[in-house]
TORBA-914617 format. One line per field, with one value per residue: residue number from 1; x negated, y negated, z negated of N, C-alpha, C in turn; residue in three letters. Coordinates in steps of 0.1 Angstrom, whole numbers, plus 5000, padded with zeros to 4 digits. Atoms other than C-alpha are relative to their C-alpha. Layout:
<pts>
i	(NUM_...) $
n.c1	(X_...) $
n.c2	(Y_...) $
n.c3	(Z_...) $
ca.c1	(X_...) $
ca.c2	(Y_...) $
ca.c3	(Z_...) $
c.c1	(X_...) $
c.c2	(Y_...) $
c.c3	(Z_...) $
aa	(ALA_...) $
</pts>
This chain:
<pts>
i	(1_2_3_4_5_6_7_8_9_10_11_12_13_14_15_16_17_18_19_20_21_22_23_24_25_26_27_28_29_30_31_32_33_34_35_36_37_38_39_40_41_42_43_44_45_46_47_48_49_50_51_52_53_54_55_56_57_58_59_60_61_62_63_64_65_66_67_68_69_70_71_72_73_74_75_76_77_78_79_80_81_82_83_84_85_86_87_88_89_90_91_92_93_94_95_96_97_98_99_100_101_102_103_104_105_106_107_108_109_110_111_112_113_114_115_116_117_118_119_120_121_122_123_124_125_126_127_128_129_130_131_132_133_134_135_136_137_138_139_140_141_142_143_144_145_146_147_148_149_150_151_152_153_154_155_156_157_158_159_160_161_162_163_164_165_166_167_168_169_170_171_172_173_174_175_176_177_178_179_180_181_182_183_184_185_186_187_188_189_190_191_192_193_194_195_196_197_198_199_200_201_202_203_204_205_206_207_208_209_210_211_212_213_214_215_216_217_218_219_220_221_222_223_224_225_226_227_228_229_230_231_232_233_234_235_236_237_238_239_240_241_242_243_244_245_246_247_248_249_250_251_252) $
n.c1	(4987_4990_4987_4990_4992_5007_5003_4995_5008_5010_4995_5003_4988_4993_5008_4994_4986_4996_5000_4990_4987_5000_4998_4987_4991_5001_4994_4986_4995_5001_4991_4987_4999_5001_4989_4988_5000_4998_4986_4991_5002_4996_4986_4992_4990_5004_4996_5010_5011_4998_5000_5015_5005_4995_5007_5012_4996_4993_5006_4997_4991_5007_5012_5002_5006_5015_5006_5001_5011_5013_5002_5003_5012_5010_4997_5010_4996_4988_5004_5007_4990_4992_5008_5003_4987_5000_5010_4995_4988_5005_5007_4990_4994_5010_5001_4988_5001_5011_4996_4988_4988_4993_4986_4996_4997_5013_5003_4990_5003_5012_4997_4993_5010_5008_4992_4999_5012_5005_4996_5007_5014_5004_5000_5012_5012_5001_5002_5014_5007_4998_5007_5015_5005_4999_4989_5002_5001_4989_4994_5008_5000_4988_4999_5008_4993_4989_5005_4999_4987_4998_5009_4995_4988_5005_5010_4994_4990_5007_5008_4991_4995_5011_5005_4990_5000_5012_5005_4989_4996_5008_5012_4997_4998_5013_5005_4992_5004_5013_4998_4995_5011_5009_4993_4999_5014_5004_4992_5007_5010_4993_5000_4987_4997_5010_4996_4993_4999_4987_4996_5000_4987_5000_5009_4993_4988_5003_4992_4986_4999_4987_4998_5002_4988_5000_5009_4993_4990_5007_5004_4988_4997_5011_4997_4988_5001_5011_4994_5009_4999_4986_4999_5008_4993_4988_5004_5004_4988_4992_5007_4999_4986_4994_5010_5010_4995_4998_5012_4999_4987_4999_5009_4993) $
n.c2	(4993_5009_5000_5000_5012_5011_4997_5011_5012_4998_5006_5015_5008_4999_5008_5014_5000_4998_5012_5010_4996_5003_5015_5003_4994_5008_5013_4998_4998_5012_5010_4997_5003_5015_5007_4996_5008_5014_5002_4999_5012_5012_5000_4994_4993_4986_4998_5005_4991_4988_5004_5001_4987_4993_5005_4992_4989_5005_4995_4986_5000_5002_4992_4993_5008_5000_4988_5003_5010_4994_4991_5008_5009_4993_5002_5008_5014_5003_5000_5012_5011_5000_5004_5015_5007_4999_5010_5013_5004_5002_5013_5011_5000_5005_5014_5006_4999_5009_5014_5002_5003_4988_4998_4986_4998_4996_4986_4991_5000_4993_4986_4994_4998_4989_4988_4995_4993_4991_4986_4993_4999_4986_4992_5004_4994_4986_4999_5002_4988_4989_5003_5001_4990_4986_4993_4992_5009_5009_4999_5007_5014_5006_4999_5011_5012_5002_5006_5014_5004_4997_5009_5013_5001_5001_5011_5012_5006_5006_5012_5011_5006_5006_5012_5010_5004_5006_5011_5006_4994_5005_4992_4986_4999_5001_4987_4992_5004_4994_4986_4998_5003_4989_4989_5003_4998_4986_4993_5002_4989_4988_4996_4998_4986_4994_5002_4989_5002_5002_4991_5007_5007_5012_5010_5006_5008_5010_5012_4998_4995_5002_5010_4995_4993_4987_4992_4997_4990_4987_4994_4994_4987_4989_4995_4992_4987_4992_4995_5003_5014_5003_4995_5009_5013_4998_4998_5013_5008_4996_5003_5015_5004_4995_4999_5011_5012_4999_5004_5015_5004_4998_5008_5010) $
n.c3	(4999_4995_5006_4989_5000_4994_4986_4991_5000_4991_4988_5002_5000_5013_5010_4999_5003_5014_5008_4995_5005_5014_5002_4996_5010_5012_4997_5000_5013_5007_4995_5004_5015_5003_4993_5007_5012_4996_4996_5011_5009_4994_4997_5011_4994_4997_4987_4991_5001_4992_4986_4997_4999_4988_4988_4997_4991_4988_4988_4997_4989_4987_5000_4987_4990_5003_4993_4986_4998_5003_4989_4988_5001_5009_5015_5006_4997_5008_5014_5002_4999_5013_5012_4998_5004_5015_5005_4997_5008_5013_5001_5001_5013_5009_4999_5006_5015_5005_4998_5009_4992_4998_5005_4996_4985_4993_5004_4992_4985_4998_5004_4989_4989_5004_5000_4986_4997_5010_4999_4990_5003_5004_4988_4992_5006_4997_4985_4997_5005_4991_4988_5002_5009_4994_5004_5012_5012_5001_5013_5010_4998_5004_5015_5005_4997_5009_5012_4999_5005_5014_5008_4999_5009_5014_5001_4994_5009_5012_4996_4997_5012_5008_4994_5002_5015_5004_4992_4993_4987_4989_4999_4998_4986_4993_5000_4991_4986_4997_4997_4986_4991_5000_4993_4986_4994_5000_4990_4987_4999_4998_4986_4994_4995_4991_4986_4993_4986_4995_4988_4987_4997_5008_4993_4988_5004_5011_4998_5002_5013_5005_5010_5014_5004_4994_5008_5013_4997_4997_5013_5007_4993_5003_5014_5000_4993_5006_5013_5011_5002_5004_5014_5008_5000_5008_5014_5004_5002_5011_5012_5002_5003_5012_5011_5001_5005_5014_5007_5003_5004_5015_5008_5008) $
ca.c1	(6824_6852_6884_6914_6934_6907_6905_6927_6902_6877_6898_6887_6922_6936_6908_6923_6959_6960_6948_6969_7000_6990_6987_7020_7038_7024_7035_7070_7074_7061_7082_7114_7109_7099_7126_7153_7143_7143_7178_7193_7178_7186_7221_7232_7252_7250_7270_7244_7217_7233_7238_7200_7192_7214_7195_7165_7184_7198_7173_7186_7213_7186_7160_7167_7157_7123_7117_7125_7102_7074_7078_7076_7048_7030_7035_7003_7013_7047_7032_7008_7036_7057_7029_7019_7056_7054_7023_7039_7072_7053_7031_7062_7078_7045_7043_7079_7072_7039_7055_7085_7111_7122_7160_7179_7191_7154_7150_7182_7171_7136_7149_7172_7144_7122_7151_7153_7118_7112_7134_7114_7080_7079_7089_7062_7036_7045_7047_7011_7000_7015_6997_6962_6959_6952_6981_6965_6961_6995_7010_6981_6980_7017_7014_6985_7004_7033_7010_7011_7048_7047_7017_7034_7065_7043_7013_7031_7060_7038_7015_7045_7060_7027_7016_7049_7049_7013_7008_7042_7059_7037_7004_7021_7032_6997_6987_7016_7007_6971_6982_7002_6973_6949_6974_6977_6939_6934_6963_6943_6918_6944_6942_6971_6985_6962_6961_6985_6985_7016_7035_7034_7071_7066_7038_7061_7090_7072_7090_7123_7119_7152_7166_7160_7197_7192_7162_7183_7211_7186_7172_7207_7214_7181_7189_7224_7213_7183_7197_7166_7167_7205_7203_7176_7196_7228_7210_7194_7228_7245_7218_7218_7256_7262_7230_7205_7228_7235_7199_7204_7241_7237_7211_7235) $
ca.c2	(1079_1063_1053_1062_1032_1009_1025_0998_0972_0987_0972_0935_0923_0937_0920_0887_0897_0910_0878_0857_0877_0874_0836_0834_0857_0837_0805_0819_0829_0797_0776_0795_0791_0754_0743_0763_0747_0713_0717_0729_0701_0674_0685_0703_0725_0763_0762_0741_0764_0794_0775_0767_0803_0815_0793_0816_0842_0820_0833_0868_0859_0850_0876_0897_0868_0866_0901_0891_0861_0882_0907_0879_0856_0881_0887_0870_0837_0838_0846_0818_0794_0805_0800_0766_0756_0768_0746_0716_0717_0722_0692_0671_0682_0676_0641_0633_0646_0627_0595_0599_0597_0633_0639_0672_0666_0667_0701_0715_0704_0718_0750_0755_0751_0775_0799_0802_0817_0835_0866_0875_0871_0906_0922_0903_0915_0951_0946_0933_0962_0986_0969_0967_0997_1033_1056_1078_1048_1032_1046_1034_1000_0994_1005_0981_0954_0959_0948_0913_0910_0927_0908_0876_0883_0885_0861_0837_0832_0827_0803_0783_0779_0772_0746_0727_0728_0717_0693_0685_0693_0671_0688_0722_0715_0706_0741_0756_0736_0748_0784_0780_0763_0790_0816_0799_0798_0834_0845_0830_0858_0885_0905_0906_0937_0961_0956_0977_0983_0969_0993_0984_0976_0951_0934_0930_0916_0892_0863_0879_0885_0890_0864_0867_0877_0905_0917_0916_0936_0962_0966_0971_0997_1015_1017_1029_1057_1068_1089_1084_1046_1045_1065_1042_1011_1025_1035_1000_0984_1004_0999_0961_0960_0980_0981_0953_0923_0936_0930_0892_0892_0905_0880_0852) $
ca.c3	(7175_7195_7179_7202_7190_7203_7237_7254_7244_7268_7296_7300_7308_7275_7256_7268_7266_7231_7214_7237_7227_7191_7192_7210_7185_7155_7171_7177_7141_7127_7150_7143_7105_7106_7131_7113_7081_7097_7112_7080_7059_7084_7093_7061_7084_7085_7117_7135_7121_7136_7169_7168_7162_7191_7215_7212_7231_7258_7283_7280_7305_7331_7322_7354_7375_7357_7369_7404_7402_7387_7416_7442_7428_7405_7368_7359_7376_7360_7326_7328_7338_7308_7283_7298_7293_7256_7251_7268_7249_7216_7223_7230_7198_7179_7193_7183_7148_7143_7156_7132_7160_7158_7154_7155_7191_7202_7184_7201_7236_7232_7215_7245_7270_7250_7247_7285_7285_7252_7257_7288_7271_7256_7289_7307_7282_7288_7326_7326_7304_7328_7357_7341_7317_7330_7327_7300_7277_7282_7249_7229_7245_7240_7203_7197_7215_7191_7162_7175_7167_7134_7121_7132_7111_7080_7086_7110_7087_7056_7075_7088_7054_7037_7062_7060_7022_7020_7049_7063_7096_7118_7110_7110_7146_7156_7146_7166_7197_7194_7192_7224_7241_7231_7243_7277_7283_7272_7295_7324_7318_7322_7354_7378_7396_7412_7450_7469_7506_7523_7546_7583_7584_7556_7575_7605_7584_7561_7577_7571_7534_7516_7491_7453_7449_7474_7454_7422_7439_7451_7416_7401_7428_7421_7384_7391_7413_7391_7362_7340_7343_7339_7307_7293_7302_7286_7254_7252_7257_7231_7205_7210_7210_7179_7158_7165_7158_7123_7113_7116_7110_7074_7064_7053) $
c.c1	(5011_5013_5011_5008_4994_4997_5005_4991_4987_5003_4999_5013_5007_4993_5004_5015_5004_4999_5009_5014_5001_5002_5014_5010_4999_5007_5015_5006_4999_5010_5015_5003_5000_5012_5013_5001_5003_5015_5009_4999_5006_5015_5009_5012_4995_5005_4990_4987_5002_5000_4985_4994_5004_4993_4987_5003_5007_4995_5003_5009_4993_4988_4998_4993_4985_4993_4999_4989_4986_4996_4995_4987_4989_5003_4990_5003_5012_4997_4993_5009_5008_4992_4995_5012_5001_4991_5005_5011_4995_4993_5010_5006_4990_4999_5012_4999_4990_5004_5013_5012_5008_5014_5004_5004_4988_4997_5010_4996_4987_5002_5007_4991_4991_5008_5003_4988_4997_5005_4993_4985_4996_5000_4988_4987_4999_4998_4985_4992_5001_4992_4985_4994_5002_5011_4998_4998_5012_5007_4992_5000_5013_5002_4991_5006_5011_4995_5001_5013_5001_4992_5006_5011_4995_4991_5006_5010_4994_4992_5009_5005_4990_4995_5010_5000_4988_4997_5012_5002_4991_4987_5002_5002_4988_4994_5008_4996_4986_5001_5005_4989_4990_5006_5000_4986_4995_5008_4994_4990_5006_5000_5014_5002_4989_5005_5006_5001_5015_5004_5001_5013_5001_4992_5008_5012_4997_5008_5014_5002_5014_5000_4998_5013_5001_4990_5006_5010_4993_4995_5012_5004_4990_5003_5013_4999_4988_5004_4991_5001_5014_5002_4993_5007_5013_4997_4996_5012_5007_4993_5001_5014_5005_4991_4992_5006_5002_4988_5001_5013_5002_4992_5007_5007) $
c.c2	(4990_5001_4999_4988_4988_5002_4989_4988_5001_4994_4985_4992_5001_4992_4985_5000_5001_4987_4989_5003_4997_4986_4996_5005_4992_4987_5001_5001_4987_4990_5003_4996_4985_4993_5004_4993_4986_4997_5001_4988_4987_4999_5005_5008_5014_5003_4996_5009_5012_4997_4999_5014_5008_4995_5008_5011_4996_5006_5014_5001_4999_5009_5008_4992_4998_5012_4999_4991_5006_5009_4992_4992_5007_4997_4991_4985_4996_4999_4988_4987_4999_4995_4985_4992_5000_4988_4986_4996_4999_4987_4989_4999_4995_4985_4993_5001_4990_4985_4996_4996_5013_5000_5014_5002_5004_5015_5009_5001_5009_5015_5007_5003_5012_5013_5006_5010_5012_5015_5008_5002_5014_5009_4998_5006_5015_5003_4999_5012_5011_4998_5001_5012_5014_5008_5008_4992_4991_5001_4993_4985_4993_5000_4989_4987_4997_4993_4985_4994_5002_4992_4986_4998_4999_4987_4987_4993_4994_4988_4988_4993_4993_4987_4988_4995_4992_4987_4992_5006_4996_5008_5015_5002_4999_5014_5009_4997_5006_5015_5002_4997_5011_5012_4998_5003_5014_5008_4998_5011_5014_5004_5001_5015_5005_4998_5012_4997_4998_5009_4992_4993_4987_4989_4994_4992_4990_4987_5001_5006_4997_4989_5006_5008_5014_5010_5005_5011_5014_5007_5006_5013_5011_5005_5008_5014_5008_5004_4996_4985_4996_5004_4991_4987_5001_5001_4986_4991_5003_4997_4985_4996_5004_5000_4987_4987_5000_4996_4985_4997_5001_4991_4989_5006) $
c.c3	(5004_4993_5011_5000_5007_5015_5010_5001_5009_5014_4998_5000_4986_4989_5000_4996_4986_4991_5005_4995_4985_4996_5003_4989_4986_5002_5000_4986_4992_5005_4996_4985_4998_5006_4993_4987_5002_5003_4988_4990_5006_5002_4989_5005_5004_5014_5011_4999_5008_5015_5004_5002_5013_5012_5004_5009_5012_5013_5004_5012_5014_5001_5013_5011_4998_5006_5015_5004_4998_5012_5012_4999_4992_4986_4993_5002_4992_4985_4996_5000_4987_4988_5001_4996_4985_4995_5002_4991_4985_4998_5000_4986_4989_5001_4994_4985_4994_5001_4992_5008_5002_4994_5004_5014_5008_4998_5008_5015_5002_4997_5012_5012_4997_5001_5014_5003_4990_5001_5011_4997_4997_5012_5009_4994_5004_5015_5003_4994_5009_5013_4998_4992_5007_4993_4987_4987_4998_4986_4990_5001_4996_4984_4994_5003_4990_4987_5001_4995_4985_4991_4999_4990_4985_4999_5006_4991_4988_5004_5003_4988_4992_5006_4998_4986_4996_5007_5006_5014_5011_5002_5003_5015_5008_5001_5010_5015_5004_5002_5014_5010_5001_5007_5015_5006_4999_5011_5014_5003_5003_5015_5005_5004_5008_5015_5005_5015_5004_5012_5012_5002_4992_5007_5012_4996_4989_5001_4997_4986_4994_4989_4986_4996_5007_4992_4987_5003_5003_4987_4992_5007_4997_4986_5000_5006_4995_4986_4988_4996_4995_4986_4991_4998_4991_4986_4995_4997_4988_4987_4997_4997_4986_4988_4998_4994_4985_4991_4996_4994_4985_4992_4992_4988) $
aa	(MET_ARG_VAL_PRO_ALA_LEU_ALA_PRO_PHE_ARG_VAL_ARG_SER_PHE_ARG_PHE_GLN_TRP_PRO_ALA_ASP_LEU_ALA_THR_SER_TRP_ALA_PHE_GLU_MET_GLU_ALA_LEU_ILE_LEU_GLY_TRP_TYR_VAL_LEU_VAL_GLU_THR_GLN_SER_VAL_LEU_LEU_LEU_THR_LEU_PHE_ALA_SER_LEU_ALA_TYR_LEU_GLY_THR_LEU_PHE_ALA_PRO_MET_PHE_GLY_VAL_MET_GLY_HIS_ARG_ILE_GLY_ASN_LYS_LYS_LEU_PHE_CYS_ALA_MET_ARG_ALA_THR_TYR_ALA_THR_LEU_ALA_THR_VAL_LEU_MET_THR_LEU_THR_LEU_THR_SER_VAL_LEU_VAL_PRO_LEU_HIS_VAL_PHE_ILE_ILE_ALA_ALA_LEU_MET_GLY_LEU_LEU_ARG_PRO_SER_ASP_LEU_VAL_MET_ARG_TYR_SER_LEU_ILE_GLY_GLU_THR_ILE_PRO_GLY_ASN_GLN_LEU_MET_GLY_ALA_THR_SER_VAL_SER_ARG_THR_THR_GLN_ASP_SER_ALA_ARG_ILE_ILE_GLY_ALA_LEU_ALA_GLY_ALA_GLY_LEU_VAL_ALA_ALA_LEU_GLY_MET_GLY_PRO_ALA_TYR_VAL_VAL_ILE_ALA_CYS_PHE_TYR_ALA_VAL_SER_PHE_PHE_LEU_THR_LEU_GLY_VAL_SER_GLY_ALA_ARG_SER_ARG_SER_ARG_PRO_PRO_ASP_ASP_LEU_ALA_GLY_VAL_SER_ALA_ARG_PRO_SER_PRO_TRP_ARG_ASP_LEU_ARG_ASP_VAL_VAL_ALA_TYR_VAL_TRP_THR_THR_PRO_GLN_LEU_LEU_ALA_ALA_MET_ALA_LEU_ALA_PHE_LEU_ILE_ASN_LEU_THR_ALA_PHE_PRO_LEU_VAL_MET_GLY_LEU_LEU_PRO) $
</pts>
């Protein structure tokens, strides 16, 4: 008897993507907790702690360009590059920690670099799911994919706090770097976009491909002239403007 919730796992690409996303989500949660703890203890400043937390959303300003890049070079290539960057930055921070030369400035620099990429990670996940999963399984696949984030908020946070308390920050960061590395190698097994035939006029004008800014302008114009997309964008904007920040804003 087949379980409908497991249907997406019959797609080979999803069998690679789901554990890759899970490892990344766990690493994200562990990293946020460990580094936030480190910044607060080392600086004794709540202001610097909030500044550190805000760096995680820095890439929101540049997220539209990630969509343009994914359209140009392929979402899989961009996704692999992002996760290779996560692993590299985590390895750098792990090395600084194990050699006892880590200072808060290092954390802020690496957090800023990570923050340029992290806001686009979730969108890239769903983009690849849309490219590789049959239409009748999209809802189930996105629902199963969501579990990678929710489980990370529980298990990842507990694992991060437990590892730091038991072994210290250096060994905990070894685990984080390993999670990112595993995620990168699993992402290599994810399929790219299905092949699409290029229209004849595109074949004739390959050499005259528009600039990325032109691509971005075309996307904005498409959203503006498509009522369904415009409504979805407006709703997302209003929710994030009026409701979502309160979740974190009330924590202090």
